[in-house]
N, C-alpha and C positions, 0 to 999 in steps of 0.2 A: 724959945730961940732954937733949942735942939729938935723940936717938933716941926718948925719951920724949915729946918734944914734937912730932915728927914723926908718931909713931903716935896720938897725941890729936888731931892734925890731920886725918889720915886718917879716923879714926873719926867725927869731928864732921862731916867731909864726906858720909860715907856715911850718918849719921843724918839729915843735913839733906836730902840727896836722898830717902832713904827716907820721910821725912816730907811732902816735897812729892808723891812719887809717890801715897803714901797720900791725901793731900788731893785731888790732882787726880781719884783713882779715886772717892773720896767723892763729889766735886763732880758727876762725870759720871753716876754711878749713882744717888744718893740724893737729886739735887736734887727738890723738888716744884714741878712746873709748875702753875699757877693758871690755870683758865679762867673768864672772867667771863661768865656765860650770862644773857641779858635776855630778858624777855616782858613781855606788856602784861597778862596775867592776874593775878587777885589770888593772895595768898599761900595763902589756902585754897580756891582754886579746884580744881576736880577734875583737871583737867588738870595743874596743878603738883603737887599731891599724889600723883596716880596714875601720872604719866607722867614729868613732867621732874625730880622728885627721885629717883624710882627709878633714871632714868638714869643722875643724877648719882653715886647711890650704887653703882651698878653698875660705872662707869667707874672709881671710886677703888678700888673691891675688885680689880677686874680687873688695875689697874696696880699693884696692893701698894702703895697710897698715894702713888706718885709723881706721880699727877694729882689734883688737888684741884679741884672744880667750885663756883665761889660764883654762887648763883643771886640774880638781881634781880627780883623781880616787879613788878607795878603800874607798869610803864614808868618805873621809878626811874634806869634806866642809858641807856634809848633811848626816843625817842618812838614809839609804834605804828607809825606809817607811813614812818619811815626806819630801822627796825631791821636789814633786810635791808642796806641801804647802810652801817649802821654795822659789820656783820660785814664787809664787804666791804673797807672802809677799816681795819678793825683797832681801831676806837674801842671795839669789844666783841669777844669771842672767839667766842661763839655766841649765836645770836639767832631768836627766832620771830616769824614775821609772816605774816599772810593774804596771798597774792599780790595780792589786789584792794585793798589798801590803798595801793599805789603804782600810781596808775592809768597803763596804758601799758607798764609795766615787764616784765609778762610775760603778752602778749597771746596766745601761743601756748597756753600753760599752761592760761590762763582759758578757752580753749574747752571743756576738760574739766567746766568749771562749768556749762554750759549744760544745759537741760532735755533729758531724753531718754537723758543718759548714766549716771547713777547713782542710786540711791535711799536710799543709805545713806551714812555716813561711810567705813565699811569698804571698800564698793565703790568708792569714790572714790579712797581710799587707794590701794587695788590698781591702778586705771587709771592714776593720776599715775605709779606706779613702772613699769609697763609702758610708757607712753608715754617715760618718760625712760630707761629700758633700751633701749629701741628706737631712741633717737636723734631722737624727734619733737620733744621740747622741752628737750633737755639743754643746747643752746646758750645756753638762757636763764640758765644758772647757772654759766657758766664762770668768772665773777671770785669764787666763792668755792668751799669744799668742802662739797657738800651732803651732809647727814647723813640725812634723811629727810622725807617728805611725808606729810600727813594731809588726811582729807575731815572736815568738821565734820558733816555730816548735811543733808538737804534745809532749805533756809530756809521758814519760813512767814510769815504776816501776824500781828502780834500788836498789838491796837489798845485804846483807850481808848474803851469805851461803843459803839462803832460797828462791828457785825459786818461781815464782808466776804463776801458770797455771790457775786457776781458782779463782773466787772471795771468796771461802771458805779458800784459803790458806792465805789470809789477817787477818782473824779472830783473833785479839788479837796483831796484828803487829803495831808497832808506826811507822807511816809514816809521813816524813816532807812534808807539802804541803804549795804551794804557795799563796793560796788566800781560800776565802770562797766559791767559785765557785769549785775548786778542792775538798773543804774538803766536799761539798756535795756529789760531784762524789765517793769519796773515802769511806766516811762514808755509804753510800749506799751500797757499797760492803762489808763492814764489818771491815774496817780498823779503827784504832784511829789515828786520824792526829793531827799533831802539826805543829804550824806555826812559821816560822823562816825565816831571810834572808837567801839566799844560801851562804852567807859568812861564816855563823856560822855552816853548816852542816858537815864540816869535823870533828871538834871536838865532835860533838854530835854523830856521827856514831862511832868515835874511843873511846868514852867513854860508848858506848852502851845507850844513852839516847834515840836515835831513831833506828830502824832496817832497815830502807831505805828512799829513798828520792823520791819524785815525780817531775822529772825535763826533759826537753829535753836533746839531747846529749851534746850540747856545754859546759853546766857548769860542766859536770861531769868531764871534763879534765880542764877547767878553774880553778875550784877550787879544784883540785887534788883528786877527790872523786873516780877517776879511780884506784887509790891506795888502796881503802877500800872495794868497792863493786865488786861483781862478779857474779851476778846473774841479768839479765835485761829481763823485760816483755815489748814488744812493745805493747801498748794497748792505742790507741789515744782518751782519755777519755776528753782531756783538751789541750788548746792551749793558752799559755800566750801572753797578750798583753802588749806592751811597750809604753810610751808616751815620746817625748822629746820636751819639752815645754820651753818658755821664759816668763820672767816677762812683763807683759803688758805695764806698764810705762817705762820700759826702751826701749822696743821696739817703743812706742810712741814718745819716746824723740829723736829718731835718726832722723837726715834730711832724706828727702825723698828718696835720691839717696842710702843712706846705708839701709832703708827699703827694697828697691829694691833687694838690695844684699841677704839681709836675706831671703826675698820671694823667689828670685830665686835658693836658696838652700834648700827649705822646699818643702812641699807637699808630695803626693802620690809617685812622682819618687824617692824622698829620702827615704821614708818609705819603700818602695819596693826595694830598692838598699840594705839597712842593713838589710831586712829580708832574702835576698838571701845569705848574709853572714851567718846569723844564719843557714840557710838550708844546705849550703855547709860544714860548720864546724860540723853541726850535723852527716852527712854522713860519715865525717873523722873519728870522734871520735867512731861511732858505728862500723867501721871498724876497728879499733884499738882493741875495746873490742873483736871483732871476732877472730882477729889475736892472742890475749892474751889467747883464749881459755874459755873465760868467757861462762856461760849458757845463751842461746838466745831463747827467747820464742816469738813467734809473734800471735797477735790477731789484724790483720789488720782493721776489720770491726766490732767493739764490739756490735754496736746497733743491729746488726743482727746475733751475735753470741748467741746460744742457752743459755750458761752460764752467758754471760754479759749482755745481752740486758735489762732484766728486771729490775735488780738493778740500771743499767745507766740511763734507761728511768725514774725511780723513781726518781733519782738525778736531772735529768734535772726538771723535774716537780716541786721538792722541791724548786730550785732555781727561776724559772719563777714564782712561787707562792709568793716568797718572795719579788719581785721587786714591789715598788709601784709607782703609779704615771702616769704610761703608759700601754697599752695594751702589756704585756711582751710577749706573745705568737704570736703578729703580729710582734714586733720586731725580735723574733727568726725566723719566716718564712723569714721576709726581709734579715736576716744575711743569712741563707741557700740559698735564691735565689742569694743572692750578691757572695756567695762561689760558686754557679756553674758559674756564670759569669765571676768570677776571676780564675776559675781553667785553670791551662796551662799545 
């Protein structure tokens, strides 16, 4: 009887240990890690549908379901101008933000947004990653794990009823701007600038708070501004950069194979892919404005245009003079050189 009890006890112990071991193995291998991905664009925005959602699906597929990405569009999880900081602090896991939304936070990166560097989103995306890989701007992202950066394409001026043909046409006009870089450019040509997220521009235009916006074409449609603006000046004085980044501690907590999944879906290849979507939609929305009969004005090379060159050059210099801690002129030259190398 005692032998039977002893044998039963041994078997029970073995089964318990085996169960615990299996449970630990299951937990370590099959645990689903959820990443909360925040951005300010709408659910149906082309960037969400063609860049962020496919990225999330690819990560989930490559991880065999061990990573789940939950996307929170329309700034429901973090405000547009603090999304990068939210990722740095761990309030969110992944976030998308134009660098210019946080004034003074990425001063060296934003040198690449100046005129004379890029003519498309794809070109700027390539420039940004070139400067990052060369160590020119990488220290500005040390508090997060950078995934990729994109260019939105050159900003134009989109106004209600008042076409902008020369800088003097901007005198007294209130123009929404993206960042301090755009502000320096616009104020140099006589505009009064007002900073606000793109999501707030519709009501501001509707109520007459602003007279126009400085944006690439893509958000003109995404935020329904095409219902209000009817005059467009293509004057590539600014090209906004976007950063997609991840909380560093969250990334470091991943097993090595899942870090590899994130790495395989990061970097210049992803940044250029996203930038190409910007470029394609920019072209489509521009054509829609032409088809609608809107006023279209082209200033394709403003730095060499008699009316625009002097004030824009002054705006460039004003921004470069404001950047501290680096030789801003040298960075600008490196950005322009990268732009030449990245031109396709």
